[in-house]
MIDOSE-1310 file (N, C-alpha, C; in nm, 2 decimals, decimal comma, always signed):
residues 58
xxxx	+0,08/-0,12/+0,00/+0,00/+0,00/+0,00/+0,09/+0,12/+0,00; +0,05/+0,22/-0,08/+0,12/+0,35/-0,08/+0,03/+0,46/-0,03; +0,09/+0,55/+0,05/+0,01/+0,66/+0,11/-0,07/+0,75/+0,02; -0,01/+0,79/-0,10/-0,09/+0,89/-0,18/-0,23/+0,85/-0,21
xxxx	-0,26/+0,72/-0,21/-0,39/+0,67/-0,24/-0,49/+0,69/-0,13; -0,44/+0,73/-0,02/-0,52/+0,75/+0,10/-0,55/+0,89/+0,14; -0,55/+0,98/+0,05/-0,59/+1,12/+0,08/-0,74/+1,12/+0,13; -0,77/+1,22/+0,20/-0,90/+1,24/+0,26/-0,94/+1,38/+0,26
xxxx	-1,07/+1,41/+0,27/-1,12/+1,54/+0,27/-1,13/+1,59/+0,41; -1,09/+1,71/+0,44/-1,09/+1,77/+0,57/-1,23/+1,81/+0,62; -1,28/+1,75/+0,73/-1,41/+1,79/+0,78/-1,41/+1,92/+0,84; -1,29/+1,97/+0,89/-1,28/+2,10/+0,95/-1,31/+2,21/+0,84
xxxx	-1,26/+2,20/+0,72/-1,28/+2,29/+0,61/-1,43/+2,28/+0,57; -1,48/+2,16/+0,57/-1,62/+2,15/+0,53/-1,71/+2,22/+0,63; -1,68/+2,21/+0,76/-1,77/+2,27/+0,86/-1,75/+2,42/+0,86; -1,63/+2,47/+0,83/-1,61/+2,62/+0,83/-1,68/+2,69/+0,71
xxxx	-1,65/+2,64/+0,59/-1,71/+2,71/+0,47/-1,74/+2,62/+0,36; -1,76/+2,50/+0,38/-1,80/+2,40/+0,28/-1,69/+2,38/+0,17; -1,57/+2,41/+0,20/-1,46/+2,39/+0,11/-1,41/+2,25/+0,12; -1,40/+2,18/+0,00/-1,35/+2,04/+0,00/-1,20/+2,04/-0,02
xxxx	-1,12/+2,04/+0,09/-0,98/+2,05/+0,09/-0,93/+1,90/+0,10; -0,86/+1,85/-0,01/-0,81/+1,72/-0,01/-0,67/+1,72/+0,06; -0,65/+1,63/+0,16/-0,53/+1,63/+0,24/-0,46/+1,49/+0,23; -0,33/+1,49/+0,19/-0,26/+1,36/+0,19/-0,22/+1,33/+0,34
xxxx	-0,20/+1,20/+0,36/-0,16/+1,16/+0,50/-0,03/+1,23/+0,54; -0,02/+1,27/+0,66/+0,11/+1,33/+0,72/+0,20/+1,21/+0,76; +0,13/+1,10/+0,80/+0,21/+0,98/+0,85/+0,12/+0,86/+0,83; +0,18/+0,75/+0,80/+0,10/+0,62/+0,79/+0,17/+0,51/+0,87
xxxx	+0,09/+0,43/+0,93/+0,15/+0,31/+1,01/+0,08/+0,19/+0,96; +0,15/+0,10/+0,89/+0,09/-0,03/+0,85/+0,06/-0,12/+0,97; -0,05/-0,20/+0,95/-0,08/-0,30/+1,05/-0,13/-0,42/+0,98; -0,17/-0,52/+1,05/-0,21/-0,65/+0,99/-0,33/-0,64/+0,90
xxxx	-0,41/-0,54/+0,92/-0,54/-0,53/+0,85/-0,54/-0,42/+0,74; -0,44/-0,33/+0,73/-0,43/-0,22/+0,64/-0,34/-0,12/+0,69; -0,39/+0,00/+0,72/-0,30/+0,10/+0,77/-0,38/+0,21/+0,85; -0,31/+0,28/+0,94/-0,36/+0,39/+1,01/-0,29/+0,52/+0,95
xxxx	-0,37/+0,61/+0,91/-0,32/+0,74/+0,85/-0,35/+0,86/+0,94; -0,25/+0,94/+0,97/-0,27/+1,06/+1,04/-0,27/+1,18/+0,94; -0,36/+1,27/+0,96/-0,37/+1,39/+0,87/-0,36/+1,52/+0,95; -0,30/+1,62/+0,88/-0,30/+1,76/+0,93/-0,33/+1,85/+0,81
xxxx	-0,44/+1,92/+0,82/-0,49/+2,01/+0,71/-0,40/+2,13/+0,71; -0,34/+2,15/+0,59/-0,26/+2,27/+0,57/-0,34/+2,40/+0,56; -0,47/+2,39/+0,54/-0,56/+2,51/+0,53/-0,61/+2,56/+0,66; -0,67/+2,47/+0,74/-0,73/+2,51/+0,87/-0,67/+2,46/+0,99
xxxx	-0,57/+2,36/+0,98/-0,50/+2,31/+1,10/-0,57/+2,19/+1,16; -0,68/+2,15/+1,11/-0,76/+2,03/+1,17/-0,67/+1,91/+1,16; -0,67/+1,83/+1,27/-0,59/+1,70/+1,28/-0,69/+1,59/+1,30; -0,67/+1,48/+1,23/-0,75/+1,36/+1,25/-0,67/+1,23/+1,21
xxxx	-0,73/+1,12/+1,25/-0,67/+0,99/+1,22/-0,78/+0,90/+1,15; -0,74/+0,82/+1,06/-0,83/+0,73/+0,99/-0,77/+0,60/+0,96; -0,85/+0,49/+0,98/-0,80/+0,36/+0,96/-0,85/+0,31/+0,82; -0,76/+0,25/+0,74/-0,79/+0,20/+0,61/-0,77/+0,05/+0,61
xxxx	-0,87/-0,03/+0,57/-0,86/-0,17/+0,56/-0,83/-0,22/+0,42; -0,74/-0,32/+0,41/-0,71/-0,38/+0,28/-0,82/-0,48/+0,25; -0,87/-0,48/+0,12/-0,97/-0,58/+0,08/-0,90/-0,70/+0,03; -0,96/-0,81/+0,05/-0,91/-0,94/+0,00/-0,94/-0,94/-0,15
xx	-0,85/-1,01/-0,22/-0,86/-1,02/-0,37/-0,98/-1,11/-0,40; -1,06/-1,08/-0,50/-1,17/-1,16/-0,53/-1,13/-1,28/-0,61
């Protein structure tokens, strides 16, 4: 897994003025199920964490 595929939209910017600011992960930590990504919005300073699971191949 590579981090650029795990960009997320900042909920802080959405709440402030409905701007969809796409933020790449500031840090990623792989685990047995996928990865944990930490985000820091460059626009409003909002910080959040998101877990991403890897899907099994069909």
